[in-house]
C-alpha positions in Angstrom: -99.3 -147.2 94.7 -102.5 -145.3 94.1 -104.1 -143.9 97.3 -107.5 -145.4 96.6 -106.0 -148.9 96.0 -104.0 -148.6 99.2 -107.0 -147.6 101.3 -109.2 -150.3 99.7 -106.7 -153.1 100.5 -106.0 -151.8 104.0 -109.6 -151.2 105.1 -111.6 -153.7 103.0 -113.9 -150.9 101.8 -115.0 -150.7 98.2 -113.5 -148.2 95.8 -116.8 -146.4 95.7 -116.9 -146.0 99.4 -113.2 -144.8 99.4 -114.0 -142.2 96.8 -116.9 -140.9 98.9 -114.8 -140.6 102.0 -112.0 -138.9 100.0 -114.4 -136.2 98.8 -115.5 -135.6 102.4 -111.9 -134.9 103.4 -111.6 -137.8 105.7 -108.2 -138.9 104.4 -104.9 -137.2 104.9 -101.4 -137.9 103.6 -98.6 -136.4 105.7 -101.2 -134.2 107.5 -102.6 -132.8 104.1 -106.2 -133.6 103.2 -106.3 -135.5 99.9 -109.4 -135.8 97.9 -108.1 -137.7 94.8 -107.7 -141.4 94.9 -105.3 -141.2 92.0 -102.5 -139.6 94.1 -99.5 -141.9 94.3 -98.2 -142.7 97.8 -95.2 -144.4 99.3 -96.5 -146.9 101.9 -93.1 -147.1 103.5 -92.6 -143.3 104.0 -95.9 -141.5 103.8 -98.2 -141.3 106.8 -101.8 -142.0 105.7 -104.6 -141.3 108.1 -108.3 -142.1 107.8 -110.6 -140.0 110.0 -107.5 -139.0 112.0 -106.5 -142.7 112.6 -103.2 -144.0 111.0 -103.8 -146.7 108.4 -101.3 -149.5 108.4 -99.9 -150.7 105.1 -102.0 -153.5 103.5 -100.6 -156.8 104.6 -99.5 -159.2 101.9 -101.6 -162.3 102.2 -100.5 -165.9 101.6 -103.0 -168.7 102.1 -103.4 -172.5 101.6 -106.8 -173.9 100.7 -108.0 -177.4 100.7 -110.0 -177.3 97.5 -113.1 -179.5 97.3 -114.7 -181.0 94.2 -117.0 -178.8 92.2 -115.0 -175.5 92.5 -112.9 -174.0 89.7 -109.6 -172.2 90.1 -110.6 -168.9 88.6 -111.4 -165.4 89.7 -114.7 -165.5 88.0 -116.8 -168.2 86.4 -120.4 -168.0 85.0 -121.1 -171.7 85.5 -119.3 -173.0 88.6 -118.4 -171.6 92.0 -114.8 -170.4 92.3 -112.2 -171.2 95.0 -112.1 -167.5 95.9 -115.7 -167.7 96.9 -114.5 -169.8 99.8 -112.2 -167.1 101.1 -113.9 -164.9 103.7 -111.5 -161.9 103.5 -111.8 -158.4 102.3 -111.1 -158.0 98.5 -110.8 -161.8 98.2 -111.8 -161.5 94.5 -108.6 -159.7 93.8 -106.3 -162.5 95.1 -104.1 -164.5 92.8 -104.5 -168.3 92.5 -101.1 -170.0 92.1 -101.8 -172.5 89.4 -104.9 -174.5 88.6 -106.7 -177.7 89.7 -109.5 -179.3 87.6 -113.0 -178.9 88.9 -113.0 -182.6 90.1 -109.5 -182.5 91.5 -109.1 -181.8 95.2 -106.3 -180.7 97.5 -103.7 -177.9 98.0 -104.2 -174.6 96.3 -102.0 -171.6 97.2 -103.5 -168.1 97.0 -101.8 -164.8 97.5 -101.8 -161.0 96.9 -98.1 -161.2 96.0 -97.8 -161.4 92.2 -94.0 -162.0 92.2 -94.2 -164.8 94.7 -97.0 -166.4 92.7 -94.9 -166.2 89.6 -92.0 -167.9 91.2 -94.2 -170.8 92.3 -95.9 -171.3 88.9 -93.0 -170.5 86.5 -91.7 -173.7 84.8 -88.2 -172.3 85.1 -88.3 -172.8 88.9 -89.4 -176.5 88.5 -91.4 -176.4 91.7 -92.4 -180.1 92.3 -96.1 -180.8 92.9 -97.1 -184.1 94.5 -100.5 -185.7 93.5 -102.2 -188.8 95.0 -103.8 -190.8 92.2 -106.4 -193.5 92.1 -107.0 -195.4 88.8 -109.6 -197.6 87.3 -107.1 -200.3 86.3 -104.0 -201.7 88.0 -100.8 -199.6 87.5 -98.0 -201.7 86.1 -94.4 -201.3 87.4 -93.3 -200.5 83.8 -95.2 -197.2 84.2 -92.4 -196.0 86.6 -89.8 -196.0 83.8 -92.2 -194.3 81.3 -92.8 -191.5 83.7 -89.1 -191.1 84.3 -88.3 -190.9 80.6 -91.1 -188.5 79.8 -94.1 -189.2 77.6 -95.5 -188.0 74.4 -99.1 -186.9 75.0 -101.8 -186.6 72.4 -101.6 -183.2 70.6 -98.4 -182.2 72.3 -95.2 -181.5 70.4 -92.7 -182.3 73.1 -92.3 -185.1 75.7 -93.3 -184.3 79.3 -90.5 -183.5 81.7 -89.2 -186.5 83.7 -91.8 -187.2 86.5 -91.6 -189.5 89.5 -94.2 -192.3 90.0 -94.4 -194.1 93.3 -96.7 -197.1 93.4 -98.7 -197.4 96.7 -101.0 -200.2 95.7 -102.4 -201.8 92.5 -104.7 -198.8 91.9 -103.0 -196.0 93.8 -99.8 -194.0 93.3 -98.1 -190.7 94.0 -96.9 -188.6 91.1 -94.5 -185.7 91.3 -94.5 -183.2 88.4 -92.3 -180.2 87.8 -94.6 -178.8 85.1 -98.3 -178.2 84.7 -99.7 -179.1 81.3 -103.4 -179.2 80.7 -104.9 -182.2 82.5 -101.4 -183.6 82.7 -101.7 -186.4 85.3 -104.9 -187.7 83.7 -103.4 -187.6 80.2 -100.3 -189.4 81.3 -102.3 -192.3 82.7 -104.6 -192.2 79.6 -101.5 -192.7 77.5 -100.9 -195.9 79.5 -104.5 -197.0 78.7 -105.6 -196.3 82.2 -108.1 -193.8 83.7 -107.8 -191.6 86.8 -110.8 -191.9 89.0 -109.6 -189.6 91.9 -106.9 -187.0 91.9 -105.7 -185.0 95.0 -102.8 -182.6 95.2 -100.9 -183.2 98.5 -98.0 -180.7 98.3 -96.4 -177.9 96.3 -92.6 -177.8 96.7 -91.8 -178.2 100.4 -95.2 -177.3 101.7 -97.8 -180.0 102.4 -101.5 -179.5 102.8 -102.4 -179.1 106.4 -104.3 -182.3 107.5 -106.4 -180.1 109.9 -108.0 -178.4 107.0 -111.3 -179.9 105.9 -112.4 -179.5 102.2 -113.2 -175.9 101.7 -111.2 -174.6 104.6 -108.1 -172.4 104.5 -105.5 -170.9 106.7 -102.7 -168.3 106.4 -99.3 -169.7 105.6 -96.6 -169.4 108.2 -93.6 -167.1 107.6 -91.5 -170.2 107.3 -93.7 -171.7 104.6 -93.7 -168.5 102.6 -89.9 -168.3 102.7 -89.5 -172.0 101.8 -91.8 -171.6 98.7 -90.4 -168.2 97.7 
């Protein structure tokens, strides 16, 4: 890893500030003053000090967020606020969002600095189930259960959806479990039935369920157990 990137992640300082401090000789690697941020370091073996104080390796971050309406799952957007703007942590803008929720969809979003972990969660090969709570404009017929199980041809798609589980909760409410994430998939599946989704909330991803203590817009770090169960 580049020294400037390591220091930025570990301290929360900007790259510009890091460069200024490097030029002042405030950073040492194995007791040698280093003035170039491009130097490659081994965070497991090298001893990195900033103003004579050891710098611990940047901690990998794993978070769950209760996404509110009106926010987009993107690192940057010129029109709408992003979910990363809700994260009050150093270098939050560099975190990875594990999958997407529509601007009007609420619920569980996973965010991390671990690219490989994020890939395992979002890759279709791993078939990580995602559970959604759905409210519809019209009653949901029992026949929809079988249609979800068989997979459906959606408009403009060339292949049927993967088998999905539909659990009826009431006339207008259901749980849907998907193992893929096509564009607006839940909404499009109900549209194919002649129905319309009025509310959509993601409750869980794989074995991890949204913490009921988190209000919309709030987040917390995942526990070690949750990270392992997802990874």
